[in-house]
N, C-alpha and C positions, 0 to 999 in steps of 0.2 A: 519627095519632098523636095529635091534638086532636078535640075533638067535630067530626063532620062536617058543621054547618051550614053552609048558603050563605048568604056575606055579602055584604052590598050594596056594590058599589064605592064606592059615595058614603059608607057609612058610617066613622064617625072610626077612625082605626088607633090604638091604643092601645100604643104601642112601648115603653113601661117593661114592660107586661105581656106583652108577645110574646117580648122579651128574656131576662126571667125565667125564662119559660116554656123556652125553647130551653136555656138555660143548665143548667136541672133535669132535662132530659130527654137532653141529651148527657151529663151526668154519672151520670144513671140507668143509661143505655144502654152508656156505656163503662168498664164495671166491669173485663169480660175476654173473651176469645174467643168465648164462648158467647153471650154478650149482644150484642155487636157483630154477629156473624152473624145473627141473630133479627131486630134491628133493620134491619138493610140489607133482609133477605129481605122482611121486613113491608111495609116502606116501597114496594119496587119493586113487589109485587102489588098494591098500593095506587095506585101511580103508574106505571106501566110505560111509559112515555115515558121516564122517566129511568132507561135502560139500564144506566148505569153502577153503580147501586145493586144490580143482579141480579150483576154483575162482581164488584163488591166483595165480595158475599156469598158468592160461590163462591170467589174468591181467599180470603176469611178462614176458609173450612172447611177450605182447604189449611195455612193459617198455623196453624191447631189441629193436624191431623194431625201437622205438621213439630213442634211443640211436643212433644205426645206421643211422638212417636219417640223423643225425648230420654230418657224414662225406660220406654221399652220393652225389652225383654232385649237388642236388640242392642247399641244405644247407650250403654247401661251398662256393656257390656263394654269400648267404646272409649274411651270418654272419662271423664275423673274428674268429682265431683260440680261442682267449682268451674266447669271447661269447659261442662257440660251449662247450670250457671245462667244463665252469659253467654249463651250461644246463646240460651238461653229469653228472657233481658231483650231481647234483639236484636229477636226476632219481636215481643215484647209490645211494647215502646218505638215501634217500627215502624208497628204496628196501632194503638196507641193514640193516636198521633201524628195517622196519617189520619183518624182516627174524628173526632178533636177539631176537626179543621178541615172536615172534609166534612160532619157531620151537622148544623151549624148550617146549610149551604148548603141541603141536602135540605129542613130545617122551613120556612126563609124561602118557598123554591119552593111549599113546602104552603100558606103562610101566603097568600102571594100570588096563589095558584087561588081560595082561599076568598074573598079580598077583590077579586076579579078585577081587579088593579091590580099591577104590581112594585114588591116592597118591597125590591130588592136593595141600597139604600143602606145596610140596617143590617147588611150584611154586614161593615163597616167596625169595627161594635163587636167582632168575634169574630177580629180582625186576618186578613181572608180576604185574599188576594192580590188586587190590582188587576186583574190577568190574568181571574181568575174573575169577578170583579163585572162586569167588561165581556162575559164570554162568557154570562153568565146573561141581561143585558139582550139579548144578541142572539139567544140561544136564545126568550127571550118574544117577540120579534118574528118570527123565522124558524123557529123549529119546527123546526130541524135537529137530529135526536135523535141521529146517529153522531158529529156535530162537538161536541156538548155531552160524549158518552162521553168523545171524544178529550181534548177540553180538561179533564177530571176526573183522565184518566190523568197527562196532563203535568202537572197541577197535584200530584197525590198524591207523586208520584215527585220531584221536587221539593221539595215539603215536608219528606221526610224525608231528602234528600241530605245537608245538614250536620249536622242535629243527630244523626242516626243512623249512617248510611254512613260518614260524613267525620269522626264523632266519635272522637276520639284513641284511648279503650279499644278501642270497638269495633272501629276501623279496624286497630290495631295486634294484639290480641288474638282477633279474629273473622275479619275479611276477609283480614290477610296472614299466619294460622295455617297450619301445616301440614295439618290437617282439613280447614278448610274448603277450601285449594288443592285437595286430593285431590277433594273431591268437586265443584268446579267443572270440574276436568279429565276427571273421568268423566262429567259431567251429571246428577248427581244433583238438582240444582237443577231440579226439575219441577213445574210446574203441572198437576193433573189435574181432568178434570171427569169425575165418573162416572155410570154410568146402571145403572138397576135391572136390565138384562141382563147385567151383569157387564164391560161394557166400558168403558175408560179411553180417553178423549181430552185431549190437552194440548199442552203444547210445553215444553222445557227452555231453560233460558236459561246460558249462561256470562259470567264476567267481570260477576258480580252489581254490583261497584261502578261500571260504566258507567250515567250516567243515561240516555243514549240507548238502551242496550241493555234496561234495565228499562221504558223507554216504548214501544219496540217490541216486546217482550214482550206489556204491555198490550194493545197495541193489536191482537196477533194473537189473544189470547185473548178480545177482545171480538170479532173477526170470527169465531172458532169459536162463541161462545156463539149469535149471533144470525144469521150468514148461512151457516153449514155445512150448513145442513139438520136439525141433530141438536139444535135449540132444545125441540122437545117432551120429547125423553127429558131433557135436563137440568131442565126445569120439573119432570117427573113425579119425578125423584129429589129434588129439593129439597122439593116439597111432601110427599113419604113418609116421608123419612127425616131423624129429628130428630138435629140437629148434636150430637154428644158428643165431639169432638175426638179421638177413638180412628179409626185409619184401617179399624179392623174395620167403619165405617160403611158402607165401599163392598167391604170386601173379603169381607164375608158373601154378598155376591151373587156371586162368582167361582164357576163351574162346580164347580172341584176345592174341597172341604172346607178351609177355613183355619181355624185355631184364633186367638184372640186374642193379639197379641203386643204392643199398646201399651195404655195403659190410659185410662180417661174421663178428661178434662182436669180437672175440678174436683175427682178424688180424690187428686190430686198436686200442683197447684199454688193457691196461694192468692190472694187478690185482690191486686194489687198497684196501691200507691199512687202515682199518677205526680205531678209538679209542672209548671205551665204557664211556658213561657219568656215571660214578659210582653215581654220585649226582643228577639224574634225578628225580623230583618228580614222585610220581603217580598223573596220572593225574585226576583220580577219588577220589574225596574227599567228598562222599556222596550226591552228587546233583543228582537231577532225570535225568534219561536218557529214559524216558516213550517215550517222543516225539520220539525219534529216532526208537523204535521198532514198530512204528505206522505203518501198511500198507498203502502206497499210492496207488492213480491210474497210473499202468502202461502204458505208451504211446504204443501204438500199433503199430508206425512205427518203425519198428527195423529190417527191411531188408535194408542194406545199402549199397548195390553194386555199383548201379550207382551213388548215392548221394556222397560216398567215392570218386570213381574216378573223379567227378565233381570237389571236392573239393581240390584234389590233382592236377587238371590241374589249378585251381584256386591260388593255393599255388606256382604253377610253373610260371605262368605268375606273381604274385607278385614279386618272386624272380627275374625273369628277370626285372623288371620295378626298382627295388630297385639298382640291379646291374648298368642298365642304370643309375639312378640318382649319383649314388656314381661316376660312372666313369666319368659324366657331359655329 
């Protein structure tokens, strides 16, 4: 992200210069789903030991596809403009919030590598949780790659829990709404990792409001990405396919011919201006996080190609039924 010169660990650290640079880079890359996705993926391929960055990039692709679904032919039939805008803002706010918190962490690690000494004390300038400051120091000492990935998953889901998931507007009008509950019931909330062979792999989650359920989903996706034996397929897809926000990014690789049903993200959504909650409290206040680090049994059914297509057909039928009932 910055010039790749190797710095001597005895060289004086210009803290103000570093902080200004990180704030500028975070603002530049946190414009929309496209810039966030590119930033995560570029960072990972430069620093592959930070596994979470690749996971974040893949999940960010899914967020973009979910956003443009809302302006595709099926959701436009099912939901009015107000409802679609609110759902878009739920995705956008959650992903913006995670990036705003996580990207400074990634850049401070990059600076730490360059100076050959840990600079994680600087994370307090970005309201980063004490939980993550501790985990970064632990990672610097012990290089436990999977533990750091899990820690970042735990952190990101706690970061969005109060300001997004439990926010009065999103809670009442999104997560407790009939359309959302219907999607939750039918497991439409699925994260997929595509391949150039037209296969889809992933996991679904129900009761997305549950903090532990979201953390468990993140851990399963991390396992799928790095430990299922499919890593090279996912890496090849990421390097070959420019993220546009449209599901056609991967649907074009299906054996059967598919037409584009969702638009390119930047043709339908403007840049959204967010404000930072400077009074945001640290979610971590000394409570035990051990339960979230415990390894759980990984469901072995993760090849979702046919299942996903069937669910899409179900969604289309439900959409048509809803349109029929609405129109009498």
